[in-house]
LODREN-164093 format. One line per 10 residues: for each residue x, y, z of C-alpha. Coordinates in steps of 0.25 Angstrom, whole numbers, plus 5000, padded with zeros to 4 digits. Example, Ala and Ser with C-alpha at 12.3 -4.5 7.8 and 13.67 -1.06 7.14 Angstrom:
2
5049/4982/5031 | 5055/4996/5029
// end
This chain:
321
5000/5000/5000 | 5006/5013/4996 | 4999/5026/4999 | 5004/5040/4996 | 5012/5047/5006 | 5004/5055/5016 | 5008/5069/5020 | 5012/5071/5034 | 5001/5075/5043 | 5001/5086/5053
4989/5090/5062 | 4985/5104/5062 | 4990/5113/5074 | 4976/5116/5078 | 4972/5101/5077 | 4984/5098/5086 | 4980/5108/5096 | 4965/5103/5096 | 4970/5088/5099 | 4978/5092/5111
4987/5081/5117 | 4984/5067/5112 | 4986/5054/5120 | 4988/5042/5111 | 4982/5030/5120 | 4990/5017/5116 | 4994/5004/5122 | 4983/5000/5131 | 4981/4986/5138 | 4974/4979/5127
4979/4967/5118 | 4982/4978/5108 | 4992/4986/5116 | 5004/4984/5107 | 4996/4988/5094 | 4990/5000/5102 | 5004/5005/5106 | 5008/5005/5091 | 4996/5012/5087 | 4997/5023/5098
5012/5025/5094 | 5008/5027/5080 | 4997/5036/5083 | 5005/5045/5092 | 5016/5046/5082 | 5006/5051/5072 | 4999/5061/5081 | 5013/5067/5085 | 5017/5067/5070 | 5004/5075/5067
5007/5085/5078 | 4998/5080/5088 | 5002/5081/5103 | 5001/5066/5106 | 5007/5056/5116 | 5005/5041/5119 | 4998/5035/5131 | 5000/5020/5133 | 4987/5017/5140 | 4988/5005/5150
4980/5002/5162 | 4968/5010/5167 | 4963/5018/5155 | 4957/5028/5165 | 4971/5033/5169 | 4972/5039/5155 | 4962/5050/5158 | 4965/5053/5172 | 4975/5065/5169 | 4975/5065/5154
4986/5073/5147 | 4980/5073/5134 | 4968/5079/5126 | 4964/5067/5118 | 4967/5052/5115 | 4971/5045/5103 | 4967/5030/5106 | 4977/5020/5101 | 4973/5009/5110 | 4968/4996/5104
4960/4986/5110 | 4953/4985/5124 | 4954/4998/5133 | 4957/5007/5122 | 4948/5003/5110 | 4936/4998/5117 | 4930/5010/5123 | 4936/5010/5137 | 4946/5021/5134 | 4936/5028/5126
4927/5029/5137 | 4938/5034/5147 | 4942/5045/5138 | 4928/5049/5135 | 4925/5050/5150 | 4937/5058/5151 | 4933/5067/5140 | 4946/5064/5132 | 4944/5063/5117 | 4949/5051/5110
4951/5045/5097 | 4942/5035/5090 | 4929/5028/5094 | 4921/5031/5106 | 4918/5022/5118 | 4906/5014/5112 | 4912/5012/5098 | 4925/5008/5104 | 4920/4998/5113 | 4911/4992/5103
4921/4991/5092 | 4931/4984/5101 | 4920/4973/5104 | 4920/4966/5090 | 4908/4958/5095 | 4899/4970/5098 | 4904/4977/5085 | 4899/4965/5077 | 4885/4966/5084 | 4885/4981/5080
4889/4977/5066 | 4878/4966/5065 | 4868/4975/5071 | 4870/4986/5061 | 4870/4976/5049 | 4885/4977/5046 | 4892/4965/5041 | 4900/4957/5051 | 4904/4942/5052 | 4895/4933/5060
4899/4931/5074 | 4897/4925/5087 | 4901/4928/5102 | 4909/4917/5108 | 4909/4915/5123 | 4915/4901/5125 | 4923/4891/5117 | 4912/4881/5117 | 4904/4890/5108 | 4914/4887/5096
4906/4876/5090 | 4893/4884/5090 | 4900/4896/5084 | 4907/4889/5073 | 4893/4883/5069 | 4886/4897/5069 | 4897/4904/5062 | 4905/4901/5049 | 4920/4898/5052 | 4930/4903/5051
4928/4912/5062 | 4935/4923/5069 | 4936/4923/5084 | 4939/4937/5091 | 4940/4943/5105 | 4929/4953/5103 | 4936/4965/5110 | 4951/4963/5105 | 4957/4971/5093 | 4968/4969/5083
4963/4955/5080 | 4968/4950/5094 | 4962/4936/5097 | 4955/4934/5084 | 4956/4920/5078 | 4950/4913/5065 | 4944/4899/5068 | 4937/4889/5060 | 4933/4878/5070 | 4926/4877/5083
4938/4873/5090 | 4946/4885/5084 | 4935/4894/5088 | 4935/4889/5103 | 4950/4891/5104 | 4949/4905/5097 | 4938/4908/5107 | 4947/4905/5119 | 4958/4914/5114 | 4949/4925/5111
4941/4924/5124 | 4955/4926/5131 | 4955/4940/5125 | 4941/4944/5126 | 4928/4937/5132 | 4920/4941/5120 | 4924/4933/5108 | 4918/4935/5094 | 4918/4924/5083 | 4914/4929/5069
4914/4923/5055 | 4928/4924/5048 | 4926/4932/5035 | 4935/4927/5025 | 4940/4938/5015 | 4948/4951/5015 | 4949/4960/5027 | 4948/4975/5027 | 4949/4986/5037 | 4943/5000/5036
4948/5012/5044 | 4939/5023/5048 | 4943/5037/5050 | 4933/5048/5054 | 4921/5041/5048 | 4928/5038/5035 | 4933/5025/5030 | 4948/5024/5026 | 4953/5015/5015 | 4950/5000/5018
4962/4991/5020 | 4962/4976/5015 | 4969/4967/5025 | 4976/4954/5022 | 4986/4945/5030 | 4991/4931/5030 | 4987/4930/5044 | 4973/4923/5046 | 4967/4937/5048 | 4972/4951/5051
4976/4948/5065 | 4985/4955/5075 | 4998/4951/5068 | 4993/4955/5055 | 4988/4969/5060 | 5000/4973/5068 | 5012/4964/5065 | 5012/4958/5052 | 5019/4964/5040 | 5012/4956/5030
4998/4960/5032 | 4992/4966/5019 | 4984/4979/5019 | 4977/4983/5006 | 4974/4998/5004 | 4966/4999/4995 | 4959/4987/5001 | 4957/4979/4989 | 4941/4981/4988 | 4934/4988/4977
4931/5002/4980 | 4916/5000/4982 | 4919/4989/4992 | 4929/4997/4999 | 4919/5008/5001 | 4909/4997/5006 | 4920/4992/5016 | 4923/5006/5021 | 4908/5009/5023 | 4906/4996/5031
4918/5000/5040 | 4912/5014/5042 | 4898/5008/5045 | 4904/4999/5055 | 4913/5010/5062 | 4900/5018/5063 | 4891/5008/5069 | 4901/5005/5080 | 4901/5020/5083 | 4916/5022/5080
4922/5035/5077 | 4935/5042/5071 | 4943/5030/5067 | 4944/5015/5067 | 4944/5003/5058 | 4934/4992/5053 | 4939/4978/5049 | 4931/4971/5038 | 4931/4958/5031 | 4926/4955/5017
4921/4941/5014 | 4922/4933/5001 | 4909/4939/4996 | 4915/4953/4997 | 4906/4956/5010 | 4912/4965/5021 | 4912/4960/5036 | 4915/4969/5048 | 4924/4964/5058 | 4927/4975/5068
4929/4990/5071 | 4942/4995/5077 | 4941/5009/5084 | 4956/5010/5087 | 4963/5003/5076 | 4978/5001/5076 | 4987/5012/5072 | 5000/5005/5070 | 5009/5004/5057 | 5001/4991/5054
4987/4998/5056 | 4976/4999/5046 | 4970/5013/5049 | 4982/5021/5047 | 4984/5012/5034 | 4970/5016/5029 | 4972/5030/5033 | 4985/5031/5025 | 4978/5025/5013 | 4968/5037/5014
4979/5047/5014 | 4979/5049/5029 | 4992/5049/5037 | 4993/5042/5050 | 4995/5055/5057 | 4983/5061/5051 | 4975/5048/5054 | 4978/5049/5069 | 4975/5064/5069 | 4962/5063/5063
4958/5052/5073 | 4962/5061/5084 | 4955/5073/5078 | 4941/5066/5080 | 4944/5068/5095 | 4942/5083/5094 | 4927/5081/5091 | 4925/5080/5106 | 4931/5075/5119 | 4918/5068/5123
4921/5056/5114
// end
């Protein structure tokens, strides 16, 4: 993928003054801590490069301590996973009257829970793979009969594909359930969609260019997302123009029905018949050198510096987020 060089971005002085001092929250205590640290460092470097007065805050332990005596005016949330992405931090910042980036409390909590996100998709008539909640390994036989293998087994409230397995038999399902249940007591099983995978990044209620994803792994897992150098990203995504528009519109609709704002990413599969299927919504996507939102923004002519500043600017709309 080659894109024209994007001119260096510098925030306007008035804009910088309006933003005040910005804390980039990163790290956290979730299973995605290491990825969050990488995202946070990249965001911080971009903000500083754009002229914003920003500093890093590695958030660990009690989140309430972050707002006791804040030495900042607003927060760029680069925390992934539980505690930082699930509405907990958003609620604390809201109560403290501190503006923050991204989705509000309810949307953050909902999007973090893949099961309840699927309930919303299904209730709104949006396409999502058939699924079941699994609460015991003994249910494996029944679920394999009710759904069509292969199946995907997921901890409902983990991110970065942590704990996801592909299974084809009841025995494999029971084993995968035990592994997923060790991470989350809410386990989701859904039909596996065979076909190409796409992701659509959203920025300020617009869809950025879609990215087609392919990997030699069984699926686009944690290693493929953050560690592997052989993951293939297609921009343009490989779809016909009218199909990419359909894909982008579906992503926007999913983002809106969950109640998200400012920025995020929606992951979608396409089956062998060309139909699209929603997997999940990410409200604080990765911002590392392997990450998809910066990649998609760059394809739209938006530098990483401009991207993070635009996300941050939405916090000026009100401190009662």
